[in-house]
Backbone as ProteinMPNN parsed JSONL, in Angstrom:
{"seq_chain_A": "MDSTLLVAMLLILSESISVTIAQDDRVIIGSSLGGFLGLIILILDLIAVFELLTSSGHGVCSKLIWILIIIFFPIGGLILYWCCARRRTVDQVL", "coords_chain_A": {"N_chain_A": [[0.818, -1.181, 0.0], [1.975, 1.229, 0.689], [3.8, 1.611, -1.367], [2.109, 1.95, -3.574], [0.885, 4.332, -2.915], [3.076, 6.044, -2.999], [3.75, 5.844, -5.72], [1.444, 6.928, -6.863], [1.598, 9.562, -5.911], [3.937, 10.375, -7.203], [3.114, 10.249, -9.877], [1.136, 12.231, -9.937], [2.761, 14.39, -9.347], [4.469, 14.416, -11.589], [2.699, 15.175, -13.583], [2.106, 17.763, -12.852], [4.367, 19.284, -13.145], [5.774, 21.883, -14.918], [7.3, 23.879, -17.473], [7.883, 27.253, -17.931], [7.639, 28.945, -20.909], [8.799, 31.533, -22.94], [7.485, 33.771, -25.532], [9.22, 33.614, -27.722], [10.393, 31.105, -27.551], [12.275, 31.013, -25.44], [13.505, 29.837, -22.399], [12.385, 30.745, -19.253], [14.446, 31.557, -16.694], [14.111, 32.089, -13.91], [11.569, 31.037, -13.104], [11.975, 28.378, -13.68], [14.06, 27.688, -11.963], [12.877, 28.095, -9.46], [10.866, 26.175, -9.6], [12.423, 23.887, -9.743], [13.752, 23.902, -7.247], [11.51, 23.702, -5.611], [10.648, 21.165, -6.373], [12.768, 19.598, -5.4], [12.453, 20.037, -2.624], [9.91, 18.93, -2.288], [10.421, 16.222, -2.929], [12.238, 15.566, -0.88], [10.535, 15.945, 1.318], [8.657, 13.906, 0.81], [10.322, 11.677, 1.101], [10.951, 11.915, 3.82], [8.396, 11.594, 4.985], [7.767, 8.99, 4.089], [9.844, 7.564, 5.34], [9.168, 8.082, 7.97], [6.658, 6.81, 8.144], [7.405, 4.141, 7.834], [8.989, 3.685, 10.009], [9.485, 2.22, 13.248], [9.783, 3.385, 15.655], [8.092, 5.363, 16.534], [4.882, 6.324, 17.838], [1.433, 6.026, 16.685], [0.016, 8.442, 16.925], [2.102, 10.263, 17.238], [3.377, 9.939, 14.754], [1.374, 10.919, 13.056], [1.23, 13.606, 13.866], [3.836, 14.484, 13.167], [3.724, 14.116, 10.383], [1.727, 15.969, 9.676], [3.024, 18.333, 10.451], [5.175, 18.312, 8.634], [3.765, 18.483, 6.221], [2.313, 20.953, 6.408], [4.338, 22.808, 6.941], [6.654, 22.777, 4.895], [9.533, 23.227, 4.523], [10.528, 24.051, 7.066], [9.353, 22.044, 8.673], [10.567, 19.779, 7.631], [13.258, 20.243, 8.302], [13.028, 20.293, 11.116], [12.135, 17.655, 11.55], [14.323, 16.103, 10.607], [16.267, 16.954, 12.39], [15.257, 16.589, 15.022], [13.19, 14.436, 15.477], [14.158, 12.269, 14.0], [16.679, 11.834, 15.104], [15.981, 10.91, 17.62], [14.897, 8.399, 17.028], [17.122, 7.079, 15.988], [18.773, 7.06, 18.225], [17.28, 5.342, 19.862], [17.548, 2.946, 18.512], [20.263, 2.425, 18.73]], "CA_chain_A": [[0.0, 0.0, 0.0], [2.85, 2.387, 0.738], [4.401, 1.816, -2.679], [1.095, 2.48, -4.482], [0.712, 5.737, -2.555], [4.243, 6.747, -3.512], [3.623, 5.888, -7.179], [0.381, 7.878, -7.177], [2.127, 10.906, -5.674], [4.895, 10.682, -8.262], [2.36, 10.499, -11.105], [0.535, 13.558, -9.804], [3.86, 15.341, -9.428], [4.968, 14.502, -12.965], [1.723, 15.898, -14.386], [2.019, 19.155, -12.454], [5.608, 19.997, -13.456], [5.751, 22.544, -16.23], [8.336, 24.882, -17.695], [7.33, 28.425, -18.576], [8.404, 29.292, -22.107], [8.432, 32.834, -23.489], [6.927, 33.696, -26.876], [10.225, 33.24, -28.708], [10.94, 29.821, -27.131], [13.315, 31.118, -24.422], [13.073, 29.342, -21.092], [12.557, 31.755, -18.216], [15.29, 30.904, -15.695], [13.591, 32.243, -12.556], [10.49, 30.097, -12.816], [12.524, 27.023, -13.725], [14.843, 27.485, -10.754], [11.924, 27.95, -8.364], [10.221, 24.871, -9.752], [13.41, 22.859, -9.43], [13.921, 23.884, -5.785], [10.265, 23.163, -5.066], [10.661, 19.727, -6.621], [13.711, 18.997, -4.444], [11.824, 20.069, -1.302], [8.827, 17.951, -2.305], [11.01, 14.883, -2.876], [12.758, 15.364, 0.48], [9.38, 15.778, 2.202], [8.111, 12.565, 0.592], [11.25, 10.73, 1.714], [10.779, 12.007, 5.274], [7.1, 10.988, 5.344], [7.887, 7.55, 3.878], [10.697, 7.054, 6.409], [8.386, 8.17, 9.205], [5.626, 5.776, 8.133], [7.993, 2.809, 7.949], [9.741, 3.543, 11.26], [8.731, 1.613, 14.342], [10.147, 4.078, 16.88], [7.095, 6.373, 16.871], [3.499, 5.878, 17.942], [0.563, 6.479, 15.603], [-0.272, 9.857, 17.135], [3.346, 10.981, 16.957], [3.57, 9.92, 13.303], [0.389, 11.819, 12.465], [1.651, 14.98, 14.155], [5.002, 14.804, 12.349], [3.292, 14.224, 8.987], [1.043, 17.25, 9.538], [4.052, 19.387, 10.507], [5.924, 18.294, 7.367], [2.884, 18.926, 5.139], [1.969, 22.362, 6.527], [5.565, 23.6, 6.937], [7.537, 21.865, 4.157], [10.966, 23.399, 4.771], [10.748, 24.022, 8.516], [8.99, 20.728, 9.185], [11.605, 18.84, 7.212], [14.441, 20.49, 9.138], [12.708, 19.829, 12.474], [12.09, 16.192, 11.567], [15.67, 15.548, 10.47], [17.073, 17.291, 13.575], [14.681, 16.158, 16.309], [12.524, 13.136, 15.527], [15.01, 11.222, 13.44], [17.739, 11.578, 16.073], [15.417, 10.102, 18.698], [14.77, 7.008, 16.567], [18.466, 6.514, 15.858], [19.235, 6.796, 19.585], [16.581, 4.178, 20.371], [18.108, 1.77, 17.847], [21.589, 2.178, 19.32]], "C_chain_A": [[0.867, 1.252, 0.0], [3.459, 2.663, -0.625], [3.378, 2.353, -3.669], [0.835, 3.947, -4.183], [1.86, 6.566, -3.101], [4.173, 6.885, -5.031], [2.55, 6.9, -7.579], [0.852, 9.313, -6.983], [3.104, 11.312, -6.769], [4.198, 10.956, -9.59], [1.715, 11.871, -11.071], [1.601, 14.633, -9.947], [4.336, 15.51, -10.862], [4.0, 15.245, -13.873], [1.732, 17.388, -14.073], [3.278, 19.953, -12.763], [5.488, 20.613, -14.849], [6.857, 23.587, -16.277], [7.693, 26.042, -18.443], [8.229, 28.827, -19.737], [7.886, 30.625, -22.63], [7.946, 32.667, -24.929], [7.953, 33.273, -27.917], [11.023, 32.018, -28.247], [12.145, 29.922, -26.186], [12.746, 30.617, -23.108], [13.368, 30.411, -20.054], [13.246, 31.088, -17.036], [14.677, 30.963, -14.298], [12.513, 31.235, -12.214], [10.99, 28.657, -12.836], [13.292, 26.708, -12.457], [13.93, 27.291, -9.547], [11.215, 26.606, -8.408], [11.148, 23.731, -9.386], [13.634, 22.761, -7.923], [12.674, 23.334, -5.096], [10.183, 21.654, -5.231], [11.594, 19.009, -5.644], [13.101, 18.95, -3.046], [10.702, 19.044, -1.222], [9.364, 16.529, -2.196], [11.552, 14.59, -1.478], [11.63, 15.194, 1.49], [8.773, 14.388, 2.052], [9.008, 11.491, 1.2], [11.08, 10.729, 3.225], [9.47, 11.35, 5.713], [7.166, 9.474, 5.176], [8.734, 6.91, 4.976], [9.959, 7.047, 7.742], [7.33, 7.071, 9.266], [6.202, 4.379, 8.32], [8.775, 2.614, 9.251], [8.861, 2.938, 12.341], [8.982, 2.332, 15.666], [9.125, 5.105, 17.337], [5.724, 5.726, 16.998], [2.673, 6.464, 16.806], [0.285, 7.978, 15.719], [0.955, 10.711, 16.815], [3.619, 11.039, 15.459], [2.631, 10.906, 12.617], [0.783, 13.278, 12.672], [2.835, 15.372, 13.293], [4.626, 14.951, 10.879], [2.583, 15.556, 8.753], [2.024, 18.418, 9.581], [4.805, 19.459, 9.183], [5.058, 18.805, 6.215], [2.621, 20.43, 5.214], [3.181, 23.299, 6.528], [6.658, 22.794, 6.231], [9.019, 22.015, 4.484], [11.26, 23.288, 6.259], [10.429, 22.673, 9.129], [10.015, 19.674, 8.84], [12.858, 19.001, 8.066], [14.199, 20.001, 10.561], [12.712, 18.308, 12.558], [13.488, 15.606, 11.521], [16.512, 15.829, 11.706], [16.554, 16.633, 14.852], [14.179, 14.72, 16.299], [13.419, 12.016, 15.034], [16.135, 10.854, 14.415], [17.233, 10.671, 17.2], [15.297, 8.638, 18.276], [16.124, 6.348, 16.44], [19.025, 6.189, 17.243], [18.561, 5.567, 20.185], [17.137, 2.897, 19.755], [19.456, 1.41, 18.469], [21.424, 1.793, 20.755]], "O_chain_A": [[0.511, 2.243, -0.638], [3.619, 3.822, -1.007], [3.741, 3.147, -4.537], [0.59, 4.728, -5.101], [1.648, 7.667, -3.609], [4.505, 7.941, -5.569], [2.737, 7.65, -8.537], [0.542, 10.185, -7.795], [3.101, 12.46, -7.213], [4.646, 11.812, -10.353], [1.741, 12.597, -12.065], [1.377, 15.66, -10.587], [4.581, 16.633, -11.303], [4.427, 15.883, -14.835], [1.402, 18.199, -14.938], [3.266, 21.179, -12.655], [5.144, 19.939, -15.819], [7.288, 24.105, -15.248], [7.037, 25.842, -19.465], [9.432, 29.025, -19.566], [6.677, 30.824, -22.751], [7.986, 31.568, -25.483], [7.593, 32.631, -28.904], [12.216, 31.921, -28.534], [12.959, 29.0, -26.139], [11.615, 30.949, -22.752], [14.485, 30.925, -19.989], [12.7, 30.16, -16.441], [14.722, 29.97, -13.572], [12.544, 30.637, -11.139], [10.486, 27.812, -12.096], [13.197, 25.601, -11.927], [14.179, 26.424, -8.71], [10.992, 25.978, -7.373], [10.727, 22.736, -8.797], [13.699, 21.659, -7.378], [12.771, 22.592, -4.118], [9.708, 20.949, -4.341], [11.258, 17.945, -5.124], [13.216, 17.938, -2.355], [10.553, 18.363, -0.208], [8.818, 15.717, -1.448], [11.352, 13.496, -0.95], [11.745, 14.391, 2.416], [8.413, 13.757, 3.045], [8.515, 10.506, 1.751], [11.066, 9.667, 3.849], [9.444, 10.626, 6.709], [6.671, 8.741, 6.032], [8.392, 5.843, 5.486], [10.108, 6.123, 8.542], [7.126, 6.466, 10.318], [5.547, 3.519, 8.908], [9.181, 1.495, 9.563], [7.644, 3.123, 12.346], [8.445, 1.925, 16.696], [9.269, 5.669, 18.422], [5.437, 4.716, 16.356], [3.16, 7.305, 16.049], [0.316, 8.697, 14.72], [0.839, 11.764, 16.189], [4.046, 12.074, 14.948], [3.035, 11.636, 11.713], [0.679, 14.09, 11.753], [2.856, 16.471, 12.74], [5.157, 15.827, 10.196], [2.817, 16.206, 7.734], [1.874, 19.384, 8.833], [5.047, 20.55, 8.666], [5.562, 19.489, 5.325], [2.696, 21.116, 4.195], [3.056, 24.465, 6.154], [7.501, 22.19, 6.895], [9.698, 21.011, 4.703], [12.134, 22.525, 6.67], [11.152, 22.203, 10.008], [10.306, 18.786, 9.641], [13.449, 18.013, 8.502], [15.069, 19.362, 11.152], [13.229, 17.735, 13.517], [13.813, 14.711, 12.301], [17.385, 15.03, 12.046], [17.345, 16.17, 15.673], [14.692, 13.879, 17.036], [13.426, 10.926, 15.607], [16.496, 9.682, 14.53], [17.948, 9.788, 17.674], [15.564, 7.738, 19.073], [16.263, 5.166, 16.754], [19.678, 5.161, 17.422], [19.193, 4.823, 20.937], [17.186, 1.865, 20.424], [19.75, 0.238, 18.703], [22.412, 1.54, 21.444]]}, "name": "protein", "num_of_chains": 1, "seq": "MDSTLLVAMLLILSESISVTIAQDDRVIIGSSLGGFLGLIILILDLIAVFELLTSSGHGVCSKLIWILIIIFFPIGGLILYWCCARRRTVDQVL"}
């Protein structure tokens, strides 16, 4: 089920990516760069959510809260997850 969700998200993502082209076929750099950075952040967020869902170190409520933080605050939530929650799971494993 997790792999089908990931595939569905990737299909939706691939349909929504577009490059803005000017009238004389020049690619506008600013919009492409912003789209590229947004794509990187989205991929990192999906990796964090997938890692969170497959981890056994968190309870269901904790997982839900972290997923909501990552969804509503993509950059800040990702940084918080990688710094705080992930460290706790690694410490529990060791």
